[in-house]
Steps between C-alpha positions, in 0.01 A plus 500: 500500500718212386822686589362546857441127538850419368654759733312360795609143417870601481469702816352202689763269352773736610363548849457126538864444401620756754289348779611144412867604494470680828330205673757249359799714601363564842452127559841410355751768605862458422740464790803724538767417761699809616801427717690788665869482587513593866876469551711768653631613160144575389381685807526841342271383223210394729293820450539480119409130505190563708385779260567264203285230659222746586507643141499156342214382706289814422569472122421128456162344467394139500826410683562328824826630653692285740796655682803375677850586598829318434449359850130381497174497314261755647175432311241686291553872483135582547503322839781722643416811692763695320788427258734647768474173690704334224799716595504468878850367535815491302763243570750277339592459136289388219576278205344289225490200740262687725244503220486128475235488767258648241532218244185333637296823484270489201536842332450626139763770555784526749642847579809561715552843647870532586814718486638283216773342711424155362344333199166324520435277203135460422395820680401843361738728696427851599826652619513799735819705523461651851392843389180637656 
């Protein structure tokens, strides 16, 4: 009978730890900023970038994802109708200076989706090569 009491105590302790961790992580999600390069040179990569964002969002938990382009901040991903709205237009060129607008955005992780045509110090880069 003693082993049953010990087992029940450990099971309750374990369940309590899981519930506590879940509640804390849900109340304090990490913020990830994802910026997509929407220049002409990256236009062929838009479908792959959209799939990458959708896959990333579906595989992360306890994470608040904020999206933007090299032109403007769009906002929280979960408030968008579709990730396709990120890639509505392609114009101009992109460079490291276009990312300076995101210095004030408070994010735990910064991810740049691009064709690799420029370096972005301080960003985790995901490079797409134009293949489908």
